[in-house]
N, C-alpha and C positions, 0 to 999 in steps of 0.2 A: 408500818407501813401496811396497808391492804394489795394483795397479790390481785393481780387482774384476771386472774384465771378464776376467782372465786367467784361464786354465782348463790345469792342468798333468794329463796324462795319463802315468801310469807304466805300462809295462811288466815284468812280471816283481816287482811290487809284493810277492808274497809271499816272496821270497827273503830274505836276510839283509840281502843291500844296498839291494834297494828298500823293507823295512821302514824303512832309516832315513833312507833320501830320502821317503818319505810322510809320517814321525814330525816331520822338520823341516820341510818341505813344510804340514802342518797347524799346527805351534808359529808359523809365518811366518802364517797366516792367508789361506793361499793355498787357492784352490778347486782342489780335488785330486781327479781319477778315478784311482782303483786299478785294474789290468787284470792278469787271471790267465788261466790256462790254462783252467781248469775248479774244479767245487766241489771237489774233492780240496786244489787249492792257494791254495783261500781259507782255509782254515784258521788260525786265530791272528789273521789281519788284523783279525776283530771287535774284538780289543783295542785297536784303534787308530782304528776307523771301524765307522761301522754298518755292519751286512753288506748294506745294501739300495744301498750307495753300491757295491760291489763289481762291478765289470764284467767280464765273460768274453770271451777273443777268444783265437782260435789264432796266433800269428805263422808256421806252417807252409800256413796258410789264407787266403790276403789278402782275400778276400770277408768275411771274419767282423771285421775292421780297422776298415773305414769306418764302421761305426755307432759304435764306443766312442769314435772319434775328434770324433763332432760337437761342435760350440761349442771343440772344444782350440786353444788358441794355442800350447804348448807340450809336445814330447813328452822323456820319457827314456824309452829303451830298456835293461832291465839284466834285461833275459833272458841265461841263460848256457848253456852246453853241457855240461849238468851229463851224465855217461854213467856214473853208478852211484848205486844205494840205492834202495830199493824203493819203487815209485810217482815216480822221479823223469820229470820228461819229458827226452825227449831232442830239441832243436829241430833241424831240417833246416838244411842251409847256406844256403838263400835266406832264415829265417825274419828277422834283423836287416834285412836291403835287402827284406823286404817292410815292413818296421815303415814304414822311411825311405820306401817308394815311396808307401805309403796315406798318410803323415804330410803329403808335397809335395803329393798330388793331392787332401786335404782342405784346401788353402791354409794350411797350416802351417810358419812360417821357422823355427822354433827345434826341432831335431832334436839331440838328446844320445843317443850309445849310447857305453855302458860297456863296457871288454875289462877286458883284464887285460897288462901286459907282457908275459911269459913267453908268450904267444900268436905263436907259430911254429910252422910246419910240420915243422921238426926237432927239435922241444921231447921231452924224452925224458917228459913228463907227457901222458897221452892226453884229458885235461883240456885243457889249453892247447892242442895239435892242434887238437881241434873248436872250440874256439875262432878261431884262427886261422881256418878254413875259414868260420865264419859272420862273420867282420871282414872276411875277403877278400871277399866278397859286397859290401861294405857300401861299402869303398876305392874299388871301380869305379865307384861312383855319382857321378862327378867333377862332372857337372852338377847335381846337387839339394844344397840348403841342410842340410850336416849336419856335426857335430862329432863327434869322437872323442876320449874319455878313456881311456887306458892307464894303471890305477892298477898300480901295480910288486906288490903284494903285500896283499892283505884280510887282515886280522886283525880277530876279532869287538871285540876290545878292547886298546888299547895303554895299560900303565901302568909308566911310569917306566920304560922300556927293557925291559918283560917283555910277554908275550901272554900273555894270560888264554883259554885252549882255550874252544872253544863247546860243550864238556860240561860246563862248570863246573868245570874241574877243579883244580889248581894252576897257577897262571902259571910259566910257565917263560923264559928270558933268550934274546933274539932273538940269532939267530949273525949273526955280523958279515959281510958280503959286500958285494963291488963291483957285483953282480947286480941288487940290490934293496934297498929300502928299506920296511920295514911301514908301514903306514897304516890308522887303525880305521877298520869301514864305519861307525861314527858320526862318523868326521872328511869320510868319503866325501860321508854325508850333507848336512854343510852345504857342502861343496863345491858339491854341486851344486845 
């Protein structure tokens, strides 16, 4: 049973993974506060939650974080290092660490930072290199209570060994690899 006095704050609730976490938290009857960076990021969340419930804070600006953490008992940070696409926010290296530090300052002991397994400084993928820089600033916060999950390979949906592309196109087979095992964002939402 979920305690009625819990409040889950989800940073990056507008992203595909954030929406799945929000969807599962709401289905479980949790009190949830979705946090997005600005009005453009809030589009589409109104299908899951009333727009009056959406909060705004920019992880690159620590002063904006404490107000959205008021009354929170748990925090999930699923901001990501998007590096391309029209209107995509690009978070600075300190963004994840800012969320962890603000949560601890607010007295929250359950802080989860989501990342990706391929987040290495030598990754050939610029998105993974940017994720590594955000993760590195979180990892050095050794005296603070946080947990990191590095998902091996996010997919919108895995159907019988096939991946459904985000654009709704034809599912395609998952290439075998010793480097990753795909997991659907829906399953990540359930895990969180």
